[in-house]
C-alpha positions as CSV (number, residue, x, y, z in Angstrom):
1,M,-0.1,0.0,0.1
2,G,3.0,2.3,0.3
3,D,3.4,4.7,2.7
4,K,0.5,5.6,4.8
5,R,1.7,8.8,6.1
6,L,0.5,10.5,3.0
7,H,-1.7,13.6,3.5
8,S,-4.3,13.7,1.5
9,V,-6.2,17.2,0.4
10,Q,-9.5,17.8,-1.4
11,G,-11.5,20.8,-1.2
12,A,-15.2,21.4,-2.9
13,A,-15.7,25.3,-4.3
14,S,-19.6,23.5,-5.1
15,A,-20.0,22.8,-1.6
16,P,-22.5,24.3,0.6
17,V,-19.8,26.3,1.7
18,P,-15.7,26.3,0.6
19,Y,-13.6,24.0,2.5
20,R,-10.2,22.0,2.8
21,L,-10.1,18.5,4.0
22,T,-6.6,17.0,4.8
23,A,-6.1,13.3,5.6
24,E,-3.2,11.7,7.2
25,F,-3.5,7.8,7.7
26,R,-1.1,6.4,10.1
27,E,-0.6,2.9,10.2
28,A,-0.3,0.8,13.8
29,P,2.9,-1.2,15.0
30,A,3.3,-4.8,13.8
31,A,2.0,-5.7,17.6
32,F,-1.4,-4.6,17.0
33,D,-1.9,-6.2,13.9
34,G,-5.2,-7.3,12.9
35,C,-7.0,-4.9,15.5
36,F,-7.5,-1.6,13.7
37,T,-8.8,-0.3,10.6
38,T,-6.7,2.2,10.9
39,F,-5.3,5.3,13.0
40,Y,-6.2,8.8,10.9
41,H,-6.1,12.3,11.1
42,L,-8.2,14.4,9.5
43,S,-8.3,18.7,9.7
44,L,-11.1,20.1,8.3
45,D,-10.6,24.5,7.0
46,M,-13.3,26.5,6.1
47,P,-12.7,30.1,5.7
48,V,-16.4,31.2,6.6
49,D,-17.2,31.8,10.1
50,G,-19.2,29.9,11.9
51,A,-19.5,27.6,8.8
52,R,-20.8,23.7,9.8
53,L,-20.8,21.2,7.1
54,T,-23.2,18.4,7.7
55,D,-22.7,14.8,6.0
56,Y,-23.5,10.9,6.4
57,L,-21.6,8.3,7.7
58,Q,-22.8,4.8,6.2
59,P,-22.7,2.1,8.7
60,E,-19.1,0.9,10.0
61,W,-17.4,-0.7,13.1
62,G,-16.6,0.7,16.2
63,N,-14.8,3.8,16.6
64,I,-13.3,6.2,19.0
65,R,-12.6,10.3,18.0
66,F,-11.2,13.3,19.3
67,F,-12.0,16.6,18.2
68,C,-9.9,19.7,18.7
69,G,-11.6,22.7,18.0
70,S,-15.4,22.1,16.9
71,T,-17.5,19.6,18.2
72,P,-19.8,17.3,16.5
73,E,-23.9,17.4,16.7
74,A,-24.1,13.4,15.8
75,A,-26.9,10.5,15.8
76,I,-27.3,7.1,15.1
77,G,-30.7,5.3,15.1
78,G,-31.7,6.8,18.4
79,T,-29.0,8.1,20.4
80,Q,-27.0,11.3,19.7
81,V,-24.5,13.2,21.1
82,S,-23.8,17.1,21.2
83,G,-20.5,19.2,22.8
84,A,-18.4,16.1,23.3
85,P,-14.6,16.3,22.5
86,F,-14.4,12.1,22.9
87,V,-16.7,10.5,21.0
88,G,-17.3,6.4,20.8
89,T,-19.7,4.9,18.6
90,G,-20.4,1.1,18.5
91,P,-20.2,-1.3,15.4
92,S,-23.4,-0.2,13.3
93,S,-25.7,-0.8,10.2
94,L,-27.2,2.4,10.2
95,P,-26.2,5.7,9.1
96,C,-24.6,8.5,11.5
97,R,-25.9,11.9,10.3
98,F,-23.2,14.6,11.6
99,T,-22.9,18.3,11.9
100,L,-19.4,19.7,12.0
101,G,-17.1,22.9,11.8
102,P,-13.3,23.7,11.6
103,V,-11.7,21.0,13.3
104,R,-8.5,19.1,14.3
105,M,-9.8,15.2,14.6
106,W,-8.2,11.8,15.4
107,G,-10.0,8.8,15.0
108,V,-9.8,5.7,16.0
109,G,-11.5,2.1,14.0
110,F,-11.5,-1.0,16.1
111,L,-11.9,-4.3,13.8
112,P,-13.9,-7.0,15.4
113,L,-10.7,-8.5,16.4
114,G,-9.9,-4.9,18.2
115,W,-12.8,-4.7,20.0
116,A,-12.3,-8.7,21.3
117,R,-9.0,-7.1,23.1
118,F,-9.5,-3.5,24.1
119,F,-13.2,-3.9,25.5
120,D,-15.2,-5.5,28.1
121,A,-19.1,-5.2,26.6
122,D,-19.9,-7.0,23.9
123,A,-20.3,-5.3,20.6
124,S,-24.4,-6.2,20.1
125,T,-24.8,-3.8,23.7
126,C,-22.9,-1.1,21.5
127,A,-24.9,-1.6,17.9
128,N,-25.9,1.6,16.8
129,I,-24.9,3.9,19.9
130,I,-23.2,7.0,19.7
131,C,-21.8,8.4,22.6
132,D,-19.7,11.0,24.5
133,G,-17.1,8.4,25.4
134,A,-16.0,9.7,28.5
135,S,-19.4,8.8,30.0
136,H,-20.1,5.4,28.5
137,P,-18.7,2.5,30.7
138,A,-17.2,0.6,27.2
139,F,-15.5,3.4,25.9
140,A,-14.3,5.7,29.3
141,R,-11.1,3.7,29.7
142,F,-9.8,6.0,26.6
143,A,-10.6,9.2,27.7
144,G,-7.3,9.8,29.2
145,L,-6.6,10.4,25.4
146,T,-8.5,13.4,25.3
147,D,-5.8,15.7,27.0
148,T,-3.0,15.1,24.4
149,L,-5.1,14.3,21.5
150,C,-7.5,17.7,22.1
151,D,-4.1,19.4,22.4
152,P,-3.8,22.1,19.9
153,E,0.7,22.6,21.2
154,A,0.5,18.8,20.5
155,T,2.6,17.8,17.5
156,L,1.2,14.9,15.3
157,D,3.5,12.8,16.3
158,E,3.5,13.0,19.9
159,Q,-0.5,12.6,19.1
160,Y,-0.3,9.7,17.5
161,A,2.2,7.9,19.7
162,A,0.3,8.7,22.9
163,I,-2.3,6.4,20.8
164,V,0.1,3.8,20.6
165,A,1.2,4.0,24.6
166,A,-2.4,3.9,25.5
167,M,-3.2,0.8,23.3
168,T,-0.2,-1.0,24.4
169,K,-1.4,-0.6,27.7
170,A,-4.5,-2.1,27.3
171,M,-4.6,-4.8,24.8
172,R,-5.1,-7.9,26.2
173,P,-5.2,-11.5,24.3
174,T,-8.6,-13.3,23.9
175,R,-9.6,-17.1,23.5
176,D,-11.7,-16.3,20.7
177,D,-8.6,-14.5,18.2
178,A,-8.6,-17.3,15.3
179,R,-12.6,-17.5,15.4
180,I,-12.5,-14.0,14.8
181,T,-10.2,-13.5,11.8
182,R,-11.9,-16.7,10.3
183,V,-14.8,-14.8,10.5
184,H,-14.0,-11.6,9.5
185,A,-11.9,-13.0,6.4
186,A,-15.1,-14.7,5.4
187,L,-17.3,-12.0,5.1
188,V,-15.1,-9.4,3.5
189,S,-14.5,-12.4,0.7
190,G,-18.1,-12.3,0.0
191,D,-18.9,-15.3,-1.5
192,H,-20.9,-16.9,0.6
193,A,-24.8,-17.6,-0.2
194,S,-26.0,-18.0,3.1
195,V,-25.1,-18.5,7.0
196,H,-24.8,-22.2,6.7
197,D,-22.4,-21.4,4.2
198,L,-20.4,-18.9,6.2
199,A,-19.9,-21.2,9.4
200,D,-19.2,-24.1,6.9
201,A,-16.2,-21.8,5.4
202,C,-15.0,-21.0,9.0
203,A,-14.7,-24.5,10.1
204,M,-17.8,-23.8,13.4
205,S,-21.3,-24.4,13.8
206,I,-24.0,-22.1,13.6
207,R,-24.2,-21.2,17.0
208,T,-20.4,-20.6,17.2
209,L,-20.6,-18.6,14.5
210,E,-23.8,-16.9,16.3
211,R,-21.8,-16.4,19.3
212,V,-18.8,-15.2,17.9
213,C,-20.3,-12.5,15.8
214,M,-23.1,-11.4,18.3
215,R,-19.9,-10.5,20.8
216,Y,-17.4,-9.1,18.9
217,F,-18.9,-7.7,15.5
218,G,-22.0,-6.5,17.0
219,F,-24.8,-8.1,14.5
220,S,-26.4,-11.6,13.7
221,P,-23.9,-13.3,10.8
222,K,-27.4,-12.7,8.4
223,L,-27.3,-8.9,9.2
224,L,-23.5,-8.4,8.9
225,M,-23.4,-10.9,5.0
226,R,-26.7,-8.2,4.0
227,R,-24.3,-5.0,5.3
228,Q,-21.2,-6.1,4.2
229,R,-23.0,-6.5,0.3
230,F,-24.9,-3.1,1.1
231,M,-21.3,-1.8,1.9
232,R,-19.6,-2.5,-1.4
233,S,-22.5,-1.7,-3.7
234,L,-22.4,2.2,-2.0
235,T,-19.1,2.5,-2.2
236,T,-18.5,1.5,-5.6
237,F,-20.9,4.3,-6.3
238,M,-19.2,6.4,-3.9
239,L,-16.0,6.1,-6.0
240,Q,-17.1,6.1,-9.1
241,R,-19.0,9.4,-9.5
242,G,-21.6,9.7,-12.0
243,R,-22.2,5.9,-12.1
244,R,-26.0,4.7,-11.8
245,W,-27.0,2.3,-8.9
246,T,-27.6,-0.4,-11.3
247,E,-24.2,-0.3,-12.4
248,A,-22.9,-0.1,-8.6
249,M,-25.1,-3.1,-7.0
250,D,-23.4,-6.3,-5.9
251,D,-23.7,-9.2,-8.0
252,H,-25.9,-11.3,-5.3
253,Y,-28.3,-8.7,-5.4
254,H,-31.7,-10.2,-7.1
255,D,-32.7,-7.1,-8.5
256,Q,-33.3,-3.0,-8.1
257,A,-36.1,-3.7,-6.0
258,Q,-34.2,-5.9,-3.3
259,F,-31.2,-3.3,-3.5
260,T,-33.5,-0.5,-2.8
261,R,-35.3,-2.6,-0.1
262,E,-31.3,-2.6,2.2
263,F,-30.7,0.8,0.9
264,R,-33.7,2.1,3.0
265,E,-33.0,-0.3,5.9
266,F,-29.0,0.7,6.1
267,M,-29.2,4.7,5.4
268,T,-32.9,5.3,6.3
269,M,-34.0,6.7,2.9
270,N,-33.7,5.9,-0.4
271,P,-30.9,5.8,-3.5
272,S,-31.9,8.7,-5.0
273,E,-32.6,10.4,-2.0
274,Y,-29.2,9.7,-0.7
275,A,-27.6,10.5,-4.7
276,A,-29.4,13.9,-4.0
277,L,-27.5,15.2,-0.8
278,D,-24.4,17.1,-0.3
279,H,-21.3,14.8,0.8
280,P,-18.6,17.2,1.7
281,I,-16.5,15.2,3.6
282,L,-17.2,11.7,3.5
283,T,-16.4,11.7,-0.4
284,S,-13.5,13.3,-0.1
285,F,-12.3,11.3,2.7
286,M,-13.6,8.1,0.8
287,E,-11.5,8.6,-2.0
288,A,-8.3,9.6,0.0
289,R,-8.7,6.3,1.9
290,A,-9.1,4.3,-0.9
291,R,-5.7,6.5,-2.6
292,V,-4.0,5.8,0.5
293,W,-4.7,2.9,2.2
294,G,-6.1,0.5,-0.2
295,S,-9.9,0.8,0.9
296,A,-12.6,3.2,0.9
297,A,-14.5,1.6,3.7
298,Q,-13.4,0.3,7.0
299,T,-16.5,-2.7,6.5
300,L,-13.9,-3.4,3.7
301,D,-10.9,-3.7,5.2
302,P,-9.5,-7.6,5.4
303,P,-8.1,-9.0,8.6
304,L,-4.3,-9.3,8.8
305,D,-2.9,-13.1,9.5
306,L,-2.3,-13.7,13.0
307,P,0.6,-14.9,14.1
308,S,2.1,-18.3,14.1
309,G,0.4,-20.4,17.3
310,A,-2.1,-17.5,18.1
311,A,-5.6,-19.1,19.0
């Protein structure tokens, strides 16, 4: 994938207000292989005083985000957050609508293996929530990072080092590491027609598959397979501007009507409604992520192989 400390800069004069987005992606040390999607720093600059942008994040894995400058107003399903410099989100199957002004932000995305190693709570109990991370028991252990990651005087290298130090201190092995990685790899491959097929590919019973998925992935195997199929279609559409939805649809959809029903479930709106919205932040960020990191969305990141002997 090359040097992941590259900057990607995008602007959009046609957005509701002019803006400049800069994203830098940092690779986690090898000791964390398979735990994180990425550590990334995002800068959003707008020349208009008081300006804010609104966008929709697609379904993703769990995240923690730290905001220096403006703080987001955001909602997922029936949960919302406002004014918090440290925001936690669980794995989601719904969009996150957010409004944000000029900011410097660090984000840390947790793959399912990372959820297993860094969180005590079942992922299913945190599914489709967004919260003030400092006050939620599942996320509060990371609240100490706020002082450094929200310090405008700290350098990016100092902030990155603080993340690595905190994660090194917090990480613990789990007995399900190998199972989690097998399930994750099978989901990303995308060529399983049923939960039974997925269980066979993972060399486990359906009951064990369901337990692993709810505990570390946040959702049932069936919903995870549907979410994966939907995200492949959505990212194809987002990255190839001007493409029709019918051209972006995953091959596993029977017809456009099925895709429209799935879209409405995962994004709470029709494809045409979503396409008509401005996506000032998400489109630029996804393009930068695909170019620098190799995949446009967290849910498309594959797991890395576990070290020899891990179980």
